[in-house]
C-alpha positions, 0 to 999 in steps of 0.5 A: 259072238255066235248069232242069238238063237231060240227054238220055235214055240211048241204046241204045249207052249201055245195051248198054254197061252190059249188057255191063259187067255180063256181063263182071263176072259172067264175071270173078267166076264161070265157072259162071253162066248168067243174071242176073235183075234185079228192082230197079227202079233197076237195071232203069232202069240197064240199060233206061232205064225203070222198071217192074214187071218183070224184066230177064234177062241170059244168059251168051251176052250175050242179054238181054230185058226183061219188063214187067208194068206198064207194057209200053206205057210201057217200049216208049215210054221204052226204046231197047232192042228186046227188050222183052216183056209179062209176066203171070207168070214163065212168059214169062221161062221161055220165053226162059231155056230148060228146062235148070237154071241158076245164076242171080244175083239181087239178094238184098237185094231179092228177097223170099221170096215172089218167090223162091218164084215164081221157083223155081216157074216157072224152072229154077233150079239154084242162086242167087247174090247179084247185088247186089255185082256190079252195085253195083261196075259202077254205081260207075264212071260213064260219060261220059253218067252224069257229064254228068247228075251235072255238070248236077245239081251245078251246079243243086245249088250254085245252089240252096243258095248263091243260092236257099235263103237267100232262102227263109228268113223269121223265124218260118217252120217247118222244114216251111215251108222244106222245102216252099219248097225243094222247089218251088225244086228242081223249078223248077231241074230236079230229077227229083223224088225223093231215092232211098236204097238202105238198106232201108226208108229213106224220104226226101223231101228230106234234112235240113232243120232249125234249131238243136238239131233238126239234132242230135236223135236220128234214125232216118236213117243219117246224122250229122245229126238231124231231128225231122220231121213226126211219129214215123210220118213223120220227114221234111221238117221240124218244124212246131213249130220256128220260125226264130229269129235266131241259129239255125244252119240246116242243109240236107243235100239230094240233087238229081238229073237223069235219075235221077242224084243229087249230095249236098251240105250247107250251113250257114247262120246266120240273122240274126246272125254265128256265134260265132268258136268255131262258125266255127272248128269248121266250118272245121276240118270243111271243111279235113278235107273238102278233105284227104279229097277230095284222096285220091280217086285211082285205087288209093286204098283207102277203108278206109285213107283212113278209118283214116288220117284218123280217126287224126289227129283230136284227142280234142276234135274226135273227140267228137261227130264224125259224130254225138252221144254214142254215136250217132256213125257210122263213115264219112267219105263214100259213093258216089253216083249213082242212089242217094244212098247207093251203095257203096263207102263211105269206111269201115272194111272197104271194101278194094277200090281206087278206080277213076277216074270213081267219085263220092263224097259227102264229109261230115265233120261235127261236132255241137255241143250248144247250137249244132247240126250243123257241117261241109259235104258235096260230091260229088266225081269220082275223078281221078288228081289227086284228087277234082274237086268237082261241087257248087261246093266247100266253103263257109263258113257263109252268113249270112242 
């Protein structure tokens, strides 16, 4: 397979996103004056480059990008013309003016020290949270963004179905498999990183684990487990756990093209066919995944999908569903795009209706003590006909 590829965003694409953000702020607040974007992923979304800088959007639609490191690279990568060097926020103040303003900031990202510096140099009369506003704008994907995710999804499916089985060898460690998997991903066009929005979440590939390690306690906010390299870096895979005949191998990894991710999981049985009971439980998860995906239509409410689906689960299946014991999580899927874990989630409390061209990873999973993690995960596009799969579709346990 040729490496996945997508062109860079055009100036028209970026200015359309900027205008959508301005329109969303207008709809939310008739007293806003400016938005100050410091999050690098949000800057990339609006400018096409990712630097140490600040993006300024004013209520009248004027915008400017101030790059500290690297201004030269920002000019090379971004098709926008309003890009300026920055040594301090004083340069931003010159564009913002001297009148006191109500500014929207990413409050989940701006540190206390950064806020103090902004308040020192800019005439901030009042601040409000930008996070939810820009998150909602980003949730609906443009044709360009969908093209990136389609390319990612095709490579992702090929990786897990055609490439990963050939990388597995008896006696190899989880870390060995993770390294070989990453090499294969880059060769297929992966952009090199798997990004998560959750605060202080470090991820290399995702979950790469064998047998009981697939359900070990994990600091990661997901239904599966992974021991990782060491307590300081619970990433990649356990150096000591060796692949044995009969092991369930579970891969839950993100793939990405030009910053845009897809998310998919695949279970394998190494060297032997899985038991009938293991197959039954795995297929029950796949059936549930298809049912959830069929409900991803414009107007559907994530909270209602979650409540309806989980209410129909039997008591036996509910045990160790989306986790183990008392560590089971309350979601069925999540938005995906520039982050693997975007909003909204298919979870309690998310009551805003879905919109066409949102994208979700759907992942109903069940832990089976003594066996490991079962179930699948795929990325879907919200359409009037229900979720359209971008990553190949629900797959049985693959026997290697």
